C-alpha positions in Angstrom: 80.5 33.7 -57.4 82.7 36.5 -55.8 81.3 39.0 -53.4 81.7 41.8 -56.0 79.7 39.8 -58.6 77.1 39.0 -56.0 76.7 42.7 -55.2 76.3 43.4 -58.9 73.2 41.1 -59.1 71.4 43.5 -56.7 72.5 46.8 -58.2 70.8 48.7 -61.1 72.7 49.3 -64.4 73.5 52.8 -65.4 71.4 53.2 -68.6 72.5 56.8 -69.4 76.2 56.2 -69.8 79.0 54.3 -68.2 79.1 50.9 -66.6 78.6 51.8 -62.9 76.1 50.0 -60.8 73.9 52.0 -58.4 72.5 50.9 -55.1 69.7 52.1 -52.9 67.0 54.7 -53.9 68.2 56.2 -57.1 66.8 58.8 -59.5 68.3 58.8 -62.9 67.0 61.1 -65.6 68.0 63.2 -68.6 64.8 65.4 -68.8 62.4 65.7 -65.9 58.7 66.7 -66.4 56.2 66.9 -63.5 56.7 65.8 -59.9 59.0 63.1 -58.7 58.4 61.2 -55.5 61.3 59.3 -53.9 60.4 57.1 -50.9 63.1 55.4 -48.9 62.8 53.2 -45.9 63.7 54.8 -42.5 67.1 53.7 -41.2 66.9 51.0 -38.6 66.5 52.2 -35.0 69.7 51.6 -33.0 69.5 49.0 -30.2 68.6 50.3 -26.8 72.0 51.2 -25.3 73.2 48.8 -22.5 76.7 50.2 -22.0 77.2 49.6 -18.2 80.5 47.9 -17.4 80.5 44.3 -16.3 80.9 43.8 -12.5 84.2 42.3 -11.6 84.0 38.6 -10.7 85.8 39.3 -7.4 83.4 42.1 -6.3 83.1 41.7 -2.5 80.9 43.0 0.3 79.7 46.6 0.3 76.3 45.4 1.4 75.7 48.3 3.8 77.0 50.9 1.3 74.8 49.5 -1.5 71.8 49.8 0.9 72.8 53.4 1.7 72.8 54.2 -2.1 69.4 52.6 -2.4 68.2 55.0 0.3 69.7 58.0 -1.4 68.0 57.0 -4.7 64.6 56.5 -3.1 64.8 59.8 -1.3 65.5 61.6 -4.6 62.6 59.8 -6.4 60.2 60.7 -3.6 61.2 64.3 -3.8 60.3 64.1 -7.6 63.8 65.2 -8.5 66.1 63.7 -11.1 68.7 61.7 -9.1 72.3 62.9 -9.4 74.5 60.8 -7.2 78.2 61.4 -6.8 80.3 58.5 -5.5 83.7 59.7 -4.5 86.8 58.3 -2.8 90.5 58.0 -3.2 92.2 56.2 -6.0 91.9 52.4 -5.9 88.9 52.4 -3.5 86.7 50.6 -6.0 84.3 53.4 -7.1 83.8 52.1 -10.6 83.1 48.5 -9.6 80.7 49.7 -6.8 78.8 52.0 -9.1 78.5 49.4 -11.8 77.2 46.8 -9.3 74.6 49.2 -7.9 73.4 50.4 -11.3 73.0 46.8 -12.6 70.7 46.0 -9.7 68.5 48.9 -10.8 68.7 48.3 -14.6 65.0 47.4 -14.8 64.0 50.9 -13.6 65.6 52.3 -16.8 64.2 50.4 -19.7 65.2 53.2 -22.2 68.9 52.6 -21.8 71.9 52.7 -19.6 74.9 54.8 -20.8 78.5 54.8 -19.7 81.3 57.2 -20.4 84.8 57.4 -19.0 85.5 61.1 -18.4 89.3 60.4 -18.1 89.7 62.7 -15.1 93.2 61.6 -14.3 94.8 60.5 -17.5 97.9 61.8 -19.1 95.9 63.1 -22.1 93.7 65.2 -20.0 89.9 64.9 -19.2 87.4 64.2 -21.8 85.4 67.2 -23.1 81.6 67.3 -22.5 81.2 67.7 -26.3 83.0 64.5 -26.9 80.7 62.6 -24.5 77.5 64.3 -25.8 78.3 63.2 -29.3 78.8 59.7 -28.1 75.5 59.7 -26.2 73.5 61.3 -29.0 74.7 58.8 -31.5 73.8 56.0 -29.2 70.2 57.2 -29.5 70.3 57.4 -33.3 71.1 61.1 -33.8 72.8 61.1 -37.2 73.8 64.7 -37.2 75.3 66.1 -34.1 75.7 69.9 -33.8 79.3 71.2 -33.4 78.4 73.8 -30.7 78.4 72.5 -27.0 75.3 74.5 -26.1 73.4 73.1 -29.0 74.6 69.6 -28.2 73.4 69.9 -24.6 70.1 71.3 -25.7 69.6 68.5 -28.2 70.6 65.9 -25.5 68.0 67.3 -23.1 65.3 67.1 -25.9 66.2 63.6 -26.8 66.1 62.4 -23.2 63.2 64.5 -22.0 60.7 61.5 -21.9 63.2 58.7 -21.4 63.9 56.6 -18.4 67.7 56.2 -18.6 70.6 55.7 -16.3 73.9 57.4 -17.1 77.2 56.5 -15.4 79.9 59.2 -15.7 83.1 57.6 -14.5 86.3 59.2 -13.5 85.0 62.8 -13.5 87.4 65.7 -12.8 85.2 68.8 -12.4 81.6 69.7 -11.9 81.8 71.6 -15.2 82.4 68.3 -17.0 79.1 67.0 -15.6 76.6 69.8 -16.1 76.1 69.6 -19.9 75.7 65.8 -19.6 72.6 65.9 -17.4 69.6 64.5 -19.3 66.3 66.2 -19.5 63.1 65.3 -17.7 62.7 63.6 -14.3 62.9 60.0 -15.4 66.7 59.8 -15.6 69.4 58.9 -13.1 73.0 60.1 -13.3 75.8 58.4 -11.2 79.1 60.1 -11.1 82.3 58.6 -9.8 85.3 60.7 -9.0 88.5 60.9 -7.0 87.5 64.5 -6.2 84.6 65.5 -4.0 82.9 67.6 -6.8 81.2 69.7 -4.1 80.2 72.2 -6.8 77.5 69.8 -7.9 75.6 70.6 -4.7 74.1 73.5 -6.7 72.8 70.9 -9.2 71.0 68.9 -6.6 73.6 66.2 -6.2 73.7 63.9 -3.2 77.1 62.4 -2.2 78.3 59.0 -1.1 82.0 58.7 0.0 83.3 55.2 -0.5 85.3 53.9 2.5 88.1 51.4 2.8 87.3 47.7 3.3 87.1 46.3 6.8 89.4 43.4 7.8 86.9 40.7 7.0 85.9 42.0 3.6 89.6 42.6 2.7 90.4 39.0 3.6 87.5 37.7 1.6 88.6 39.7 -1.4 92.2 38.5 -1.1 91.1 34.8 -0.8 88.9 35.1 -3.9 91.9 36.4 -5.9 94.5 34.1 -4.6 92.4 31.0 -4.2 91.1 29.5 -1.0 93.2 26.4 -1.2 96.4 28.5 -1.7 96.0 30.5 1.5 93.9 28.4 3.9 96.8 27.6 6.1 98.2 31.1 6.3 95.2 33.2 7.4 97.2 35.3 9.9 99.6 36.2 7.1 96.6 37.0 4.9 95.3 39.4 7.5 98.7 41.0 7.8 98.8 41.6 4.0 95.3 43.0 4.0 96.3 45.3 6.9 99.3 46.5 4.9 97.0 47.2 2.0 95.1 49.5 4.4 91.7 48.2 3.1 92.2 49.6 -0.4 90.5 47.1 -2.8 92.9 47.8 -5.7 95.9 47.1 -3.4 94.3 43.9 -2.1 93.6 42.7 -5.7 97.1 43.5 -6.8 98.6 41.7 -3.8 96.5 38.6 -4.5 97.5 38.7 -8.2 101.1 39.0 -7.2 100.7 35.9 -5.0 98.8 34.0 -7.7 101.7 34.7 -10.2 104.2 33.2 -7.7 102.9 29.7 -7.0 105.8 28.8 -4.7 105.7 32.0 -2.6 104.1 31.8 0.9 101.8 34.6 2.0 104.2 35.4 4.8 106.9 36.3 2.2 104.4 38.7 0.5 103.6 40.3 3.9 107.4 40.7 4.5 107.8 42.4 1.1 104.9 44.8 1.8 106.0 45.7 5.4 108.6 48.5 4.7 107.0 51.8 3.7 109.7 52.5 1.2 109.0 49.4 -0.9 105.3 48.9 -0.4 104.0 50.7 -3.5 106.6 49.0 -5.6 105.6 45.6 -4.2 102.0 46.2 -5.4 103.1 46.5 -9.1 101.7 43.8 -11.4 102.5 43.8 -15.1 99.7 45.0 -17.3 97.6 46.3 -14.4 96.6 49.8 -13.3 98.6 50.1 -10.0 98.1 52.0 -6.8 101.3 53.9 -7.5 100.1 55.0 -11.0 96.7 56.0 -9.7 98.2 58.1 -6.9 100.7 59.7 -9.3 97.7 60.7 -11.5 95.9 62.3 -8.5 99.0 64.1 -7.4 99.8 65.4 -11.0 96.7 67.6 -11.1 97.2 69.3 -7.8 98.1 73.0 -7.8 101.7 73.7 -6.9 101.0 74.9 -3.4 98.7 71.9 -2.5 101.3 69.6 -3.9 103.9 71.3 -1.7 101.7 70.7 1.4 101.0 67.1 0.3 104.7 66.4 0.3 105.3 68.2 3.6 102.5 66.3 5.4 103.9 63.0 4.0 107.2 63.7 6.0 105.4 64.1 9.4 105.0 61.2 11.7 101.7 62.3 13.2 98.5 60.3 12.5 96.3 63.4 11.8 96.8 67.0 10.9 95.2 70.3 11.6 95.7 73.7 9.9 98.2 74.9 12.5 100.5 71.8 11.9 100.2 72.2 8.2 101.0 76.0 8.4 104.0 75.4 10.7 105.5 72.7 8.5 105.4 75.0 5.5 106.1 78.3 7.3 102.9 79.7 6.0 99.9 81.4 7.7 96.9 79.3 8.8 94.7 80.7 6.0 97.1 79.5 3.4 97.1 76.0 5.0 93.3 75.9 5.1 93.1 76.6 1.4 95.6 73.9 0.5 94.0 71.4 2.9 90.6 72.1 1.2 92.2 71.2 -2.2 93.7 68.0 -0.9 90.3 67.0 0.7 88.5 67.9 -2.6 91.0 65.6 -4.4 90.4 62.8 -1.9 94.0 62.7 -1.0 93.2 63.7 2.6 90.2 62.6 4.6 88.3 65.3 6.6 87.5 63.4 9.8 86.4 66.2 12.2 86.6 69.9 12.9 90.0 70.9 11.6 91.3 67.3 11.6 92.6 65.5 8.6 94.4 62.2 7.9 95.9 60.2 5.1 94.8 56.8 3.9 97.9 54.7 4.8 99.0 54.1 1.2 98.4 57.7 0.3 100.7 58.6 3.2 103.4 56.3 1.8 103.0 58.0 -1.6 103.2 61.5 -0.2 106.4 60.7 1.6 107.8 59.1 -1.6 107.0 62.3 -3.5 108.7 64.4 -0.8 111.8 62.2 -0.9 111.9 62.4 -4.7 111.2 66.2 -4.9 112.7 67.9 -1.8 116.3 68.1 -0.9 117.5 66.5 2.3 117.9 70.0 3.8 114.4 71.0 2.8 113.0 67.8 4.3 114.8 68.5 7.6 113.4 72.0 7.7 109.8 70.8 7.3 110.2 68.2 10.1 112.0 70.6 12.4 109.4 73.4 11.9 106.6 70.9 12.9 108.6 69.7 15.9 109.2 73.3 17.0 105.5 74.1 16.7 104.6 71.2 18.9 107.3 72.1 21.4 106.3 75.7 21.6 102.6 74.9 21.9 103.2 72.3 24.6 105.4 74.7 26.5 102.6 77.3 26.4 100.2 74.7 27.7 102.7 73.9 30.5 102.9 77.6 31.4 99.1 77.8 31.7 98.5 74.6 33.6 101.5 74.6 36.0 102.6 78.3 36.3 104.3 77.8 39.6 106.6 75.1 38.3 110.1 75.8 37.1 110.4 75.4 33.3 113.8 74.7 31.8 114.9 76.9 28.9 113.7 76.1 25.4 115.6 76.3 22.1 114.0 76.6 18.7 115.5 76.3 15.2 112.2 77.8 13.8 110.3 79.6 16.6 107.3 80.6 14.5 104.5 82.9 15.6 101.4 80.9 15.0 98.7 81.4 17.6 98.2 78.6 20.1 94.8 76.8 19.9 93.7 77.4 23.6 93.3 80.2 26.0 93.0 78.7 29.5 94.4 75.8 31.5 91.5 73.5 30.8 91.8 74.0 27.0 95.5 73.5 27.3 95.2 70.2 29.1 92.6 69.1 26.5 95.0 70.0 23.7 97.8 68.0 25.4 95.6 65.0 25.9 94.1 65.0 22.4 97.6 65.3 20.9 99.4 62.9 23.2 100.1 60.4 20.4 101.3 63.2 18.2 103.6 64.5 20.8 105.1 61.0 21.3 105.5 60.6 17.6 107.3 64.0 17.3 109.5 62.9 20.3 110.5 59.7 18.6 111.2 61.6 15.4 113.4 64.2 17.3 115.5 61.3 18.6 115.8 59.7 15.2 116.9 63.1 13.7 119.4 63.7 16.5 117.7 66.7 17.9 118.5 65.9 21.5 117.6 69.2 23.1 114.2 69.2 21.3 113.5 65.7 22.6 114.1 66.3 26.3 112.5 69.7 26.2 109.3 68.2 24.6 109.2 65.6 27.5 109.6 68.4 30.0 106.7 70.3 28.3 104.4 67.3 28.5 104.7 67.2 32.3 101.2 68.6 33.0 99.7 65.9 30.8 101.3 63.1 32.9 100.8 64.8 36.2 97.0 65.5 35.7 95.9 62.6 33.5 98.3 59.8 34.5 98.9 58.0 31.2 101.5 55.9 32.9 102.9 53.9 30.0 103.5 57.1 27.9 104.8 58.9 31.0 107.5 56.2 31.5 108.3 55.8 27.9 108.7 59.5 27.3 111.0 59.9 30.3 113.2 57.0 29.3 113.6 58.8 25.9 114.0 62.2 27.5 116.7 60.9 30.0 118.8 59.5 27.2 118.3 62.6 25.1 119.4 64.9 28.0 122.5 62.8 28.5 123.3 62.9 24.8 122.8 66.6 24.9 125.2 66.9 27.8 122.7 68.9 29.9 123.1 67.8 33.5 120.2 69.9 34.8 117.9 68.4 32.1 119.1 65.0 33.1 118.1 65.6 36.7 114.7 66.9 35.6 114.1 63.8 33.6 115.2 61.5 36.5 112.9 63.3 38.9 109.8 63.5 36.6 110.3 60.0 35.4 110.7 58.6 38.9 107.4 60.2 39.9 105.7 58.3 37.0 107.4 55.1 38.0 106.2 55.6 41.6 102.7 56.5 40.5 102.6 53.3 38.4 103.6 51.4 41.5 107.0 50.4 40.1 108.5 51.6 43.4 111.9 49.9 43.3 112.7 51.3 39.9 111.4 54.7 41.0 113.8 54.6 44.0 116.7 53.8 41.7 115.9 56.9 39.6 115.5 59.1 42.7 118.8 57.9 44.1 120.5 58.7 40.8 118.9 62.1 40.8 120.0 62.7 44.4 123.6 61.8 43.6 123.6 64.0 40.5 122.1 67.0 42.4 124.7 66.8 45.2 127.5 66.6 42.6 126.1 69.7 41.0 125.5 71.5 44.3 121.8 72.0 43.4 119.9 72.0 46.7 116.5 72.4 45.0 117.0 69.3 42.9 118.4 67.5 46.0 115.1 68.3 47.8 113.1 66.9 44.9 115.0 63.7 45.0 114.5 63.4 48.8 110.8 64.1 48.4 110.6 61.3 45.8 112.4 58.8 48.0 110.0 59.7 50.9 107.1 58.9 48.6 108.7 55.5 47.7 109.0 54.6 51.4 105.3 55.5 51.9 104.3 53.3 49.1 106.3 50.4 50.6 104.8 51.1 54.1 108.1 52.2 55.6 106.8 55.3 57.4 109.7 56.0 59.7 112.1 56.1 56.7 109.6 58.2 54.8 109.3 60.8 57.5 113.1 61.0 57.7 113.6 61.7 54.0 110.7 64.1 54.0 112.0 66.1 57.0 115.3 66.2 55.2 113.6 67.6 52.1 111.8 70.3 54.1 115.1 71.4 55.7 116.9 71.4 52.3 114.2 73.5 50.7 113.8 75.9 53.6 117.6 76.5 53.4 117.5 77.3 49.7 114.3 79.3 49.8 111.8 77.1 47.9 108.5 77.3 49.8 106.5 75.4 47.2 108.7 72.4 47.7 108.3 72.7 51.5 104.5 72.6 51.1 104.7 69.6 48.8 106.8 67.7 51.3 104.2 68.5 54.0 101.4 66.9 51.9 103.4 63.6 52.1 104.2 64.1 55.8 100.4 64.4 56.3 99.9 61.1 54.4 102.4 59.5 56.8 100.5 60.8 59.7 97.2 59.5 58.3 98.7 56.1 57.8 100.0 56.1 61.4 96.6 57.2 62.7 98.0 60.5 64.1 95.1 62.5 62.8 95.9 65.8 64.6 99.3 65.8 63.1 97.8 65.0 59.7 95.4 67.9 59.9 98.3 70.2 60.9 100.5 69.1 58.0 97.8 69.4 55.4 96.7 72.8 56.7 100.3 74.1 56.5 100.7 72.6 53.0 97.5 74.2 51.7 98.5 77.6 53.0 101.9 77.4 51.5 100.6 76.3 48.1 98.0 79.1 48.0 100.8 81.6 48.8 102.8 80.6 45.7 99.7 80.5 43.5 99.5 76.7 42.9 95.8 76.0 42.9 96.1 72.4 41.8 98.4 71.2 44.5 96.5 73.4 47.0 93.4 71.4 46.1 95.3 68.2 46.6 96.2 69.4 50.1 92.6 70.3 50.7 91.3 66.9 49.6 93.6 65.2 52.1 92.7 67.8 54.8 89.0 66.9 54.3 89.8 63.2 54.5 91.7 63.8 57.8 88.8 65.8 59.3 86.4 63.1 58.3 88.7 60.5 60.0 88.5 62.6 63.2 84.7 62.4 63.1 84.2 65.9 61.7 82.3 64.6 58.7 80.6 67.9 57.9 83.8 69.9 57.5 85.7 67.0 55.9 83.0 66.3 53.3 82.7 70.0 52.4 86.5 70.3 51.9 86.7 67.2 49.8 83.8 68.4 47.6 85.5 71.8 47.2 88.7 70.1 46.1 86.6 67.9 43.7 85.2 71.1 42.1 88.7 72.4 41.5 89.8 69.2 39.9 86.6 69.0 37.7 87.1 72.6 36.6 90.7 72.0 35.6 90.1 68.6 33.9 92.4 66.7 36.3 90.7 63.4 35.9 93.0 61.3 38.1 92.5 63.7 41.1 88.8 63.8 40.5 88.9 60.0 41.0 91.0 60.4 44.1 88.6 62.9 45.7 85.6 60.8 44.8 87.3 57.7 46.4 88.0 59.7 49.6 84.3 60.8 49.7 83.2 57.2 49.2 85.5 56.0 52.0 84.1 58.7 54.3 80.5 57.9 53.4 81.1 54.3 54.1 82.6 55.1 57.5 79.4 57.1 58.3 77.3 54.1 57.3 75.8 55.8 54.2 76.3 52.8 51.9 74.3 54.1 48.9 76.4 57.3 48.8 79.6 55.3 49.2 78.6 53.0 46.3 77.8 56.0 44.1 81.1 57.8 44.9 83.2 54.7 44.5 81.4 53.8 41.2 82.2 57.3 39.8 85.8 57.1 41.0 86.2 53.7 39.4 84.9 54.9 36.1 87.4 57.7 36.1 90.2 55.4 37.1 89.4 53.2 34.1 90.5 56.2 31.9 93.7 57.1 33.7 94.8 54.2 36.0 93.2 50.7 35.4 95.3 49.4 38.3 93.5 51.8 40.6 90.2 50.8 39.1 90.9 47.1 39.8 92.0 48.0 43.4 88.8 49.9 44.0 86.7 47.1 42.5 
């Protein structure tokens, strides 16, 4: 019998007219007298909604973060408040999988249902409307007629859920306004929101926040191995670790990389690592057919930025520095700091920048690649150069201002700026200036390398010159030497002979301080030759001073004294009293080494007087420390200790860590000579701890 014929067997015939068959409760009449009662069975109750997404089979780790979410949930329940938890993080970080896993572990706490909705926060069609989601949720609980007005829908939703214990996952949210109408009624519900944006506006609704972080190396390797197969990669674990590193701990990127490898059975992991290494091709290498890719996800996040935030995003992508502050952002875009702060806030809210400290921001590594790609695709070559040059000039101008505050007595070579700018510098005194130089030393080196790559030779050597106080006070020897090798080449390419001599002298001081004495002597000799060719007596004296220091380091005291005496005569002839005083410090060191203590005291005294006369407090304190050590060696421990302590106070006040260590070492040596072993151990331990920061070789020597 056909389906239609079968249906006819259960229908009622139309006995008034026609041949139609009627189904369900039916009233059929021609004349009606009296009451009619129609009773129909209630529609079946819909099943309890269990809409949570399945957890991906490759879900890995997150143990500590799952526990942190447990704690947030418990705190909200103890406070008798409906939990509203926002899980945010950049695209591809695994928010949906993480939230699904956590909610499934708590499913038993919500027996009346678990609902899921994708709010489509970053899709081409635009975000889902709250009314669309409310209709979906109300129908899931059996509401057959849904009001058309959003306020009525929200009111009905709160009524339906007032006494229910339900969990609601709102995935891919875009704004707080999307969320508020979807909050259920009563205190028995839980709402978990995931978003690429911070959604800080939900603070007013009692939300608590959890920011999902990138995977660590071990978890990233585990995820990759699960996707590619343990047997496939067992012999290439170093290459696997390299791939995971290039994916920067982003789970989506790791999954795509392992999928790419799985689709190429003959490809070794090392070849995949090679394909991912260049920044320019990394996002393209993470494309897998039919999958949501990192590139698409980042494009979607970028597409919803305001035009000014998008402009800053592109600009920051062009800079080589690892972190940013508002001043750098403002300089790169030639805008005031207040403008930069607003755009940075928008980028943080969109989880395209991480806020990692007071006025400090950074990109996730793959986001940085995307930002630079957008800049390359959007900005002209000339615009890209302007952005980079403005940032370089900001660092040069700020470092030069720091140099002026820290070493005012020292000659500063002229500066040239393509974009001078007028942003305020972020410090007001020499200690703050030194702190800025030290905190930004990796930035300054990155800007220096960029200047060389761009062919801005004058900017490169001028930046090295401006970093001089950093090297002099804090003794980062490797950076000191690398910077001056770059600076020397840049000065030569710029054709500036004075700058070349400056780089030779300053670089040689670093080589000598790092105990690379022979190489330092070569640099000083080249500087001496260049100074004499140029007829520059001041630079000639500097080279002679340096050669004298090299002889001291090698224990050749007679040769040292000869070079230093020559430096004194040269500087006296050209009227450079500061140089004369600096040479006398080294002559005093020669006298100390030769046990001529009266001559040492005399030299250090003259040096200190000369340096105070030219307002050079740092070098005057150096002379005072040596003077105190010389007095202690003569047996005048009271005077000597007081002078060394006074010098230590100056170094501590200015933040000169290396010279704090030198003064403490001298105090320790003097205490030991007096037989005060506890004090000697204390001074030496403090000195060694400071040397560990600035000069590990000195720390080993002291140990």
